[in-house]
C-alpha positions in Angstrom: 110.0 72.1 124.9 109.3 70.8 121.4 105.6 71.1 121.9 105.9 74.5 123.5 107.7 76.2 120.7 105.0 75.6 118.0 102.4 76.9 120.5 104.3 80.1 121.1 104.9 80.5 117.4 101.1 80.0 116.6 100.1 82.5 119.3 102.6 85.0 118.1 101.3 84.8 114.5 97.7 85.1 115.7 98.6 88.3 117.5 100.0 89.7 114.3 96.6 90.5 112.7 96.9 93.9 111.0 94.3 96.5 110.7 94.1 100.0 109.2 91.6 102.8 109.3 89.1 103.5 112.0 86.8 100.6 112.9 83.2 101.9 112.8 79.8 100.5 113.5 78.6 99.8 110.0 75.1 98.7 111.2 74.4 102.3 112.2 74.8 103.8 108.7 71.2 103.0 107.9 70.1 105.1 111.0 71.8 108.3 109.8 69.4 111.2 109.2 69.8 114.2 106.8 70.9 117.3 108.7 73.0 115.4 111.3 76.3 117.1 111.9 79.6 115.3 111.1 80.2 115.2 114.8 76.8 113.5 115.4 77.5 111.0 112.5 81.0 110.2 113.9 79.4 109.6 117.4 76.7 107.4 115.9 79.3 105.3 113.9 81.8 105.2 116.9 84.7 106.6 114.9 86.0 109.7 113.1 86.3 109.7 109.3 89.6 108.6 107.9 89.6 111.2 105.0 87.6 114.0 103.4 87.4 115.1 99.8 86.2 118.7 99.4 84.3 120.2 96.5 84.6 123.8 95.3 81.3 124.8 96.8 82.5 123.7 100.3 80.6 120.5 100.4 82.6 117.3 100.9 82.5 113.5 101.1 83.8 112.0 104.3 85.2 108.5 104.2 85.0 105.9 106.9 87.3 103.0 106.0 88.5 99.9 107.9 90.5 96.8 107.0 91.6 93.9 109.2 93.6 90.9 108.0 94.7 87.9 110.0 97.8 86.1 108.4 97.3 83.0 110.5 93.7 82.3 109.4 93.7 84.2 106.1 90.5 85.9 107.2 89.9 89.5 106.2 87.3 92.1 106.8 86.9 95.4 105.0 84.2 98.0 105.2 83.7 101.5 103.7 81.2 104.3 104.1 81.4 107.4 101.9 79.0 110.1 103.2 78.2 113.4 101.6 78.1 116.6 103.8 77.1 120.1 102.8 79.3 123.2 103.4 77.8 123.6 106.9 79.0 120.0 107.8 75.5 118.6 107.8 74.9 115.0 106.5 73.2 114.9 103.1 73.4 111.3 101.8 75.2 108.0 101.6 77.4 108.0 98.5 78.7 104.4 98.9 78.6 101.8 101.6 79.8 98.2 101.7 81.3 95.4 103.7 83.3 92.4 102.6 84.3 89.4 104.8 86.6 86.7 103.4 86.7 83.5 105.5 
C-alpha cells in the first residue's frame, strides 16, 4: 500500500496538465496563401481562431493561441499566430507567429 499511494499521486498529478486556447497545427502557417478564406485557414490549421480584433474598415486580425503546462514536469508549450484578413474574410498576411517550448 505504501508504494501504491505515491504511484497514484504521481499519475494524478501527471493528468493535471492544463491547457488553454485551441491547439493548432503551427507547421501549416507557412503553407497559407493570400486569398484563402478564414474557413479554409481554420481547416488548414486544424482549429478555429480563439479571438478576432476588428478594424473600422471591416478588416481584422484573427488570433490562434494555445498554451499547455504540465505541473509535474514543469514543461510548457505556447504558440500564437495572428493572421490579417480583409473585410471579405480573405487571408492577407501573417502579422505575428511564434512558438515557445520550455523543458
